[in-house]
N, C-alpha and C positions, 0 to 999 in steps of 0.2 A: 508166813503171816502176810496178809494183805493190808496195805495202808490206804485209808480214804481221807484225803485232805478236804476240809470244808472250804467252800468258796461262796461268799466272801469270808475273810478272816483277817485278823491283825489290824494294822493301823486304819483309823477312820480319818475323814477330812479334818475334823477338829484337832485331832492329835497331830496330824501332819502339819497343820498350820501352826500349832503351838511350838513344836520342835523347830520349825523353819524360822519362827520369830526369834528364838534364842540364837540359832546359828547365824542368822542374818545380823542380829545385834552384835554378836561377837566380831563380825567382820566390819561393821559400820562404825562402832564406837570404841574408844580406847578402853582397855581392860582396867579393872575387872567389871564384869556384868553380873548383876545380882538377880536371883530368881526367888520370889517368895513361895515357899513350899515346893514340893515336887512338881515339876512342870506337867507331868502326867504320872500316873501310878505304875511306874515300871523301873526297877532298879538298874537294868541294863541301860535304858535311855538316860537316866540321871547320871550314871557313872560316865557314860560316853560324853555327855555335855560338860561334866566336871573336867574331864581330860582335855576338853577344848578351851577351858578357861572360865566356865560359868561357876558362880559361887551361889550355893543354895542356903537360904536362911529360913527361920521360922516366922519372923515378924519384921516389919519395916524398920523398927528401931535398931536393928542390927546392921542397917545399911548406912554408910556415911553420906553426908550431904553432898549433892552434886552428882551422885552416881546414877547409872541406869538401873531401874528396878522393873522387873517383869512379873506380872500377875499370872498365876498358873491357869491352865485350861479349865479348871473347875469353877472359876469365878470367885469374887470376893464380896464382902458386905459393903454397904454404903459407908460404914465407919472406916473401913480400911481404905476405900476410895478417897474419903475426905482426908485421912491422915496423909495419904500420898500427895494430895494437892497442897496441903499445908506445908509440907516439907519441900526443900529445894532438891527434888528428885526428878529425874527424867523417866516418867512412867510409860511403859509399854504394856498393853493389856492383851494377853493371850487367851482370854476367856473364850471358850467355844461359842460361836454365834447361836447355837441351839440352846445353850445354857442362858445366854443373854435374852433369848426369846422368852424363856420361862420367867426371868426377872421382870420383864416388861408386862407379862400377863399378870403376875402377882400384884404389881403396882396398879394395873388397871382395875382389878377386882377390888383392891383396897380403896381406890379413889371412888369407886361406885358404892362404897359403904358396906361392903360384904366382909364377913369374917373369912379369912383365907386358911385353907387346909392344904398342907403340902404332904403328898404321899412320898415318903422317902425314908432313908436310914439315918437316924440321929447320929451326929458326930462325923458324918462324911463331909469333906470339904465343900462339895457342891451344895449340900443341904445347908451348911452353915452360911455360905454365901447367899443362898436364896432367902433364907430366913432373915438375913441381915439387910434385905432390900426394904423392909418395913420397920417401923418403930417396934421396940421390944413388946412382946405380948400380943402382937397383931397377927401372928401366923402360928398355927398349931401343926406339929409334925406327927404323922402316923405312918406305920408301915404294915400293920396287920388289922384284921377284923376285930381282934381283941382290943387293940389300942383305939379303934374307932368307937367301940362300945363304951370305953372309959371316958370319952369326951363328955362335957356337960350336955345334958339333954335340952337342946334349944331348937326344936324343929322349925320354929317360926322366924328364926334369925336369918336374914339374908346371908347366903354362904356361897363361896366359890372354892375351886380347888385347882392346884397345879401338881405336876409330878416331877420327881427326879428323872433325869434323862436316861439313867442306866439300869432301870429296874427290869424285873421279869414281867413281860406282857401279860401272862396268864394270871399271876397273882394280883397285879395292878387292876386288871379287869374286874376281879371279884370285889376289891375294895371300892372301886368307882361305882359299881352297881349298888353296893350297900350304902354308899354316900347318897346316891340318887334316891334310894328308898327312904332314907332318913331325912334328907333335905330335898323335898320335891322341887323346890325352886332353885336348886343349886346351878351355878354356872361354872363352866370350865372351858378349856380349849376345844376347838372343833374336833381335834384328834388328840389322843393322849400325847404328852410331851416326851414320851420315850423316843429317843432319836432313831433316825433311819438305820444307823449302823448297829445299834443295839437290837432292833427288830430283825434286820437281815441276818445277823450272826446267830440269833436265837432260832430263826427259821432254819438256818443251815444245820444247826446242832440237832434239831428235831428230825431233819432228814437223815443225818448221820445215825441217830439212835435207832432208826428203823432197820439199819443194815449192819450195825457194828456190835461186837461183844463188849467193847470197852472204848471209852472216849477219854483222851488226854487233852486238857485245856491249858495252854501256855498263858500265864498271866501272873501278876503279883497278888499276894494274899490280901492286900488292901485295895485291890481293884474291884469296884462294885460290878462292872459289866462282866468281868471274868468269872467272879463267883456265881453270877446269875447263869452263865453258860453251863457251869457244872450242875447247878440245880435243875436247869431245863433238861439236861440229859438224864439225870436221875429220875425226874418226874415222868419221863418217857419210858422208864423201865430199864435203862442201860447204865451199867456201872461207869463212874467217871471220877477222875482225879484232877485237881488243879495243881499245876507244877510251875515253878519259876524257871526251871531250866532242865535240860536233859539229865543232869546229875540227880535230879529228884526222883527219877523213875525207879520204882522197886520192881526187880525182876519177877517177884512173886505175882505181881499184878497181871503179867503177860501169860501166865501158865494157862493153856487151853484156849487162848485167844486166837481166833482165825482171822477176824477182821478188826483192825484197830482204827478208830476215828481220831483225827487230829485237827484241832482248831486253835485259835489264839484270840485273846481279848483285844479290844480296840486300841490298847496302848502297848501291845507286845510286838516287837519288831520281827520281821521275817527271818532274821538270822537265828532266832531261837528255834524256829521250825527246822531250819537247815541243820542245826546242831543236834536236834532230836533225831532226825532221820539218819544222821551219821552214827549216832549212838546205837540205833536199832538196826543198822545195816546188815549185820550177820543174820538177822531173823526175817528180813523182808524178802518176800517173793515178788511182789510188784506194788507200784504206787499209782493210784488213780485219784482224780479230783472229782468231787461231787459238787457241781455248781447249781446253786439255788437262785442266785440273782447276780447281776453285775452292778458295780458302783462306779460313778463317774463324777460325783460331786466334789468340788474344790472350793475352799474359802479363800478370799483374797487376804494378803498381808496388809498391815497398817501402811498407809501411804508413805510415811516417813522412812519406811524400809524398802520401798520399791523404786526409789530413785526418781529423777525428774520426769 
């Protein structure tokens, strides 16, 4: 069996920055260091940081006064930000800068007097944080054409839209087109807010799908961008499975597979790829990399963690 590794795959700049913030905080401040929610959606990453001393909590009220508290890469609502400021906590914000960009865009549209529509998946931490940038009821969340159809029919109402950063480019394009048809005066970002890493990883999966019988996507089941990679492969006509680790591989999937594509979501570490290749070693004839694009973007850490 031939293995084709997608490039790019795995960690993006926002994930690398978020993990680096936790690791640097663990070295800079006395323990314990607290993190609100999973810093990124990957169990391996979370367990690794726990082993280094990070304590993960659901809400800020679980953190004692005076402690260091880190917001996850997915971003938080204005209410959570305010709660952090009101408490005697040392807040470090690991929100991905591309998510923060969406927050600012939503605020701009709201200040301009427009109703704001967020294309995203309800319940996802990033979506909850983005919705929470505006007062309650000022942002509507949709993810499908059916949900758009269910919105109140007010074509003359000034409208704007933003998008979750980890969506499928193809599906989002359909919803955006329908929004523009329904609200001819709609405003949105110059380009969709789907982040560069989401775009490049989906492009790589499309290239894999053209050459592979099966694609395995390493990522957490609650990782939006990882789920989208599986969906992109399936829409391209190639079987695909989302797995958390090599242990999740069902040997029956591999029967008759001549070329296996492998990729990883933006919050999945490269060690998971290495473990998968070790697990499949008896079946592998050769391993090649299918490079679609190169990534060089890096986001700076907060100044208080970078020294004088």
